[in-house]
C-alpha positions, -999 to 999 in steps of 0.1 A, spaced: 0 0 0 11 36 -5 11 60 24 -14 88 32 -11 116 57 -47 114 68 -71 86 78 -99 95 54 -117 117 81 -94 147 81 -108 178 64 -88 187 33 -91 203 0 -125 204 -17 -132 172 -37 -124 173 -74 -153 183 -96 -168 158 -119 -150 154 -152 -114 150 -164 -84 166 -146 -49 169 -161 -19 167 -138 18 176 -144 41 151 -161 57 127 -137 27 125 -114 7 93 -108 -27 90 -93 -46 62 -75 -79 58 -59 -77 52 -21 -101 33 1 -101 37 39 -113 8 60 -118 2 97 -128 -24 122 -145 -14 155 -141 -47 174 -120 -78 169 -136 -106 151 -159 -128 173 -142 -158 159 -107 -160 144 -107 -154 107 -79 -180 103 -52 -198 124 -28 -170 132 6 -169 114 36 -164 137 46 -127 139 79 -118 155 82 -82 168 115 -65 158 126 -38 182 149 -12 167 153 -31 134 185 -29 114 178 -4 86 194 -25 59 172 -55 69 141 -34 71 147 -18 37 154 -52 21 121 -67 34 101 -36 27 113 -37 -10 106 -75 -13 71 -69 -1 63 -35 -15 81 -31 -49 52 -48 -69 28 -22 -54 50 9 -55 56 12 -18 81 40 -15 79 54 20 113 63 35 132 49 5 149 82 0 164 80 35 200 69 42 205 42 68 209 66 97 177 85 89 158 53 82 169 39 116 156 70 133 123 69 115 116 32 122 127 36 158 96 58 164 82 45 197 47 47 183 55 20 157 54 -17 162 73 -36 135 66 -74 129 80 -99 105 58 -129 96 75 -162 95 67 -196 80 91 -225 85 117 -200 97 114 -181 64 105 -143 65 73 -141 44 56 -108 54 59 -74 70 34 -57 94 38 -23 109 13 -9 134 11 28 143 -1 34 178 4 72 177 -32 75 187 -39 47 212 -76 49 205 -72 44 167 -45 20 157 -34 21 121 -21 -9 102 5 11 84 21 -17 64 7 -52 56 20 -74 29 36 -107 19 66 -114 -2 55 -124 -38 65 -160 -34 43 -164 -4 10 -152 -20 -18 -174 -31 -15 -199 -2 -39 -184 23 -11 -168 44 -27 -134 41 -57 -143 62 -35 -160 87 -12 -129 89 -42 -107 93 -56 -128 122 -23 -123 140 -21 -87 131 -56 -80 145 -48 -98 178 -18 -74 182 -36 -43 170 -66 -48 194 -43 -54 224 -48 -25 247 -84 -20 237 -84 7 210 -117 20 197 -109 9 162 -82 -5 139 -79 11 105 -59 10 72 -61 22 37 -53 6 3 -53 19 -32 -55 10 -69 -17 6 -70 -22 -24 -47 -33 -59 -56 -68 -58 -72 -81 -82 -46 -69 -60 -17 -103 -43 -9 -123 -76 -12 -97 -92 11 -100 -66 38 -138 -67 36 -138 -105 39 -116 -101 70 -143 -80 86 -132 -44 78 -158 -18 66 -150 8 40 -158 43 52 -142 67 28 -126 70 -7 -103 95 -22 -76 102 -48 -39 104 -41 -15 124 -64 22 117 -60 55 117 -78 62 84 -96 90 68 -74 103 49 -104 112 82 -122 131 93 -91 151 60 -91 136 49 -58 122 18 -74 132 0 -106 114 10 -139 98 -25 -141 82 -23 -107 44 -25 -107 38 -31 -144 1 -27 -138 8 11 -133 21 25 -166 54 43 -164 52 75 -184 83 96 -188 80 134 -192 93 145 -226 90 182 -236 58 187 -216 42 155 -229 43 119 -217 56 89 -235 57 52 -224 90 41 -208 113 25 -233 101 45 -263 
């Protein structure tokens, strides 16, 4: 998932008017869906997958796992930071960082943000590509919800977008989340900045600015 600075409830600019809107070259857009859960599931959604909390993670390890999980979906948060700055960012005491493991292999990343103890955000949630399609997502979410609801927050929330897997919203709904807001995110394409490889997320066309116009990458 890409990252947003609000939770879908924050007052912001007026919504875009109906119709077409042109943005500067190098920008990409996606439709964002915010979802929440107000109470833990009455019954577990799946047998929980083991989550190991990593306190003060090594920045090189974190970056490597973040890229394994997030490159297909254009995750780019903190990729511009050097190791020292990244170490400081992920040492934020409001963050809880977990690695999901199966047969001792690291298969997923979960990051919880408890900056507001009443409203816990699932900031990152994803599997490495080779672990998808085997039911591990529901198992990882079962474990994530157990951790997120510890301490009794009023809600647990997250957001996903059209850069993510097309089954992301149905997956979260099936896990018991309810969608409560939608919006549009405009951001610089991290592939053009060299933060991610040009072939990342082929479902999101890479268009390079050329003389004020756009052309497909490779042309």
